[in-house]
N, C-alpha and C positions, 0 to 999 in steps of 0.2 A: 813518608819522609816529613809528610806536612799534611796534618789531618785537622782540618777544621769542621767543626760540629756544631749546627744548629746554633749559630751566634746571630745575638741581636745588639747591635751599636748604635747609639746617638749621640752626637755633640750638645753640649748644654745649652741649652735655649732655643734648640731646634724640635720643632715639632713632630718631623717626619725622620725615622732611624735612616740610615744611610744603608743598611743592612736587616734584614728581618727572617729568623730562621733561617740562615744561609749556611750552607755547606759546601766543603770542597776538598778532594785531596789530590795532593801533588806528588808525584813519585820523582827519583834521584835520575841522573842521566838525562836532563831534558834542558830545552831552553822556551821558556813558556814567553809569549806573547800576549800581555793582559791589556784590553784595548775597551774603548768603550767611549762614551760621550762626557764632556765637562760634568762633573757631579755627579758621577753613577758611583766614586767610590774607588778608583783604582791605586790612589795613593793611600789611602784609608786602608785598603787591604794590606798593603808593603807595610804599614804601621803597625796593624796589628799581629801579623805573622810575626815581626820583627820584638812584638812587646813593649813598643814606645807608646800603643795604647789597649786598651781592656773592653773586650765586648763586658756589656751589663748583662749577657745571658751568655752560656754555650763557653765553649772551650776551643782553643788555638794551640796546637802542638805541632812543635818543629823538631823534630830527630827523636820523638818520643819526649820531648821535656816541655812541661807548659809555658809558652810563648810568656805570658802577662800574667806570671803569679809573683814571681819574684825576679826574674831576668836573671836569671842563675849562671856562675861562670861556665857551665858545661852549653847552655846557648851562647853564649854571648862571645865565646873563642870558636863558634864553628859557625857563624852567622855574621855577613856583612852587608851593609845596608850603602847605597850611596842614592842621596836625596837629591831631589833638582835642585836645589838652590843650599851653600854651605858654604863655610867660611874655613877658612884655613890658618895657622897662627905666623906669626913672624918669624918664621926660623930657613933653614936650608931644607930642601926636602931629604939630604941625606940626615940631620937631625932628629926630623919627622919621624924618618923610617926606624932610627936606632931607640926613639921613644916608644912608638907603638908594635912595632913587629914581637918584642917579647907576649904580648896579649895572645898572640896566634901561635899556636904550637908549629902549625907547617907554612907559617911565612917562607917565601922562598925571595932569597936575593937575585938568584939566576934568573925566575918569572919576572921579578921586578924588572931589569936591566934588559930583558929581552923587549919587555913591554914599552919602556921608555926607549929605546933603540928604534920600536917601531912609528912611535910618535915624535922620534926625533928630539927629545928632551936631554938634558944632561941630569945628572942626579946632585951636581952642585947647585943646580937654580935655586932661587928664592922665591919660598912660596907667596910674599905678599906683594910681588912685580908681575903677578901671572895676569895673565886675560884670563877671562871666564873661559875661554874655550880652552885654554892651556890647565888651569885649575881642574876641569872636567878630565882632561886626560890624565894629568898627575893623581887625581883620586880614584881612576877607574883602572890605573895601572896598579895600584895600591891594594884595592879591590882583588885583583885577580892574583897578585901575588900572596896575596892572605892566604887561598887556596881553602878556605871554608868551605864546606860542603852546601851552603844555603847562600846565595848571593841576591840582592834585590838591587835594582836600578830603574829609578822614578826618571824618565825622561833625558836618557843619557845622553843622546846627540844633541838637544838644545845647548845652541851657541858654539857647537862644530861647525867650521868652515864644510866644504863638499870633498876634498881628498882627506879631511879629517876625520870625517864620516865611514870614507871607504879603508882606511887606517883601522878605524874602530871595530868593523865587522872581521878585519884580517886577525886584530889583536883576541878579540875574543874566541874566535872560532880556535885558535891555537892554542889555547890556555884551557879550554874545557876539558873535564875530565869524567869520567864515568859516573865517578860517585857525588857528581857535583848537580845541583838543582839552580839553574839562573831564571828569574822571573824579570823580565823586561817590560817596564810598565810606560807605552808611548802613545801620543798622537801621531807621530813621524812614522806611519807604516812602511814606507819605501825606504827607511834608513834601515831597518830590520827584520822587511820580511825572508831576505835569503839568508838568515840566521835561523829562525823559529823552527821549531819542529812540534809543537804544539799551539794552540791558541786558545785561549778564554776571553769573551767579550761578554762583558757586562750590560745592565741597563738598570734603572731605577726599581725596575721589578725583581731584579736577581741575575742569574746567569744565563743568559740566553746560548753561549754555545759553549762547547768545552769537547775539543777535538781534535786529534792530531793533522798534522799536513798530510801526512800520506794516507789517510782514510778521505780528506776531503777531496783530492787531487783522484783518489779513484773513484768517488762518486760523482762529479763534476768535472766539466770543461769549459774554460774559460777560453776565448776565442773573440778576435773582432772583426766583424762582418761590416759589407756595406752600407753608406748611411743610406737613412729612408726609415719609415716605420716598420718596425719589427713586430708583425701580427703574434699574438697571444700573448707578449712580454708585458710581464704585470709592474709597466711604470709609465711614466706620461712617453707619449711618441716622439722618438727624437727628432729633431728638425734637422734639413738637408735635402743633399739632392739623390739621385738612384731611387732605387728600390730594393727592397728586400723580398723574397719569396716566402709564401706564408709557413711561418717556422714556429708551429707549438710547442716545440722542444724548447723554446726560449724560456727560463724559469725567470731570470731580469735581465734587462738591458737598462745602458745609460749612452749616451749620446758622447762620443768624443772627436777632439780633429780627426782621426782616422777612419771614424766610423762608428758603427756600434760594439761598444764591448758588452758580451753579453759570458752570462753562466747558463749552461745546459746540462741535462744529466747525460753522463758519461756512459756511452754504450759498451757492451761488449764488444772486444775487438777495437776500439778506438786508443789511438795514442793517448799517452799522460800529457797533460799541457801543465806551464807552469801557472802555480797559484796567482791569482791577482786579488791581494789582500784587501786593498780599497773596494773593491766591487765587492768582494766576500762580505764585507762589513758593512757597507749598505746595505746588501741584499738582507741580511741577518737582522741590522738594526728596524728596515722595515715590517720585519715577521716573516717574509720569502723562504726563506731557508732557515733550518735547524740542524 
């Protein structure tokens, strides 16, 4: 579906490239979480996939089409990107949809109306009178209604209040299809972790993790243990009362108000635990998990 081969990319005036000999293959029917610290190239990677940027070396193919050559119609009609910041024209949503829907052969008015209903927004609203959060909900509704096979979202929950974040998760889950690839770049891991089925973690050295959520929960267990030093844990000893028995099985630990959040290897017969995405991210970026 998306095939990135040995790309090198740097911005003009930058001494170090954002990507050097970077490769990645992404499949359909997946919701990818694209994570990384600031400056590791998350947004840049989305723009390269969309053909908005061109690598100096290597190739980016999306649905077998070279994304950065001429941005052909075959690519554009089957790809939609929701950037972190954007402007909408001074017109009604109904007029805007009438303008852009013909560009997307599979555009669904039914999906659009369902998304708007979930977000509690009318089709008659004026785009230039919306708050940032409302604009995000409108644009994400259009993106889902376009039914493109590739959908890219950069920090989609920024600007959304708590109820809207819950609505966002529900809207995305209800409108995913088996032939679609969705990549969500975010720092707000708690907003999207229930949606994701595959994780990509970037660093300035390249790709630190490329793994499905089921494979991670099969290998690791995530739990909270009583407060106190965790023996064998490769992290600073937590500060707090109580004690923890010798625990050489702990791969990574962090203190929390509830106790020590820990990652351990899952043993045969152990129950599966829910992925703690923030804890996993910290462990991976510290080089303690791969």
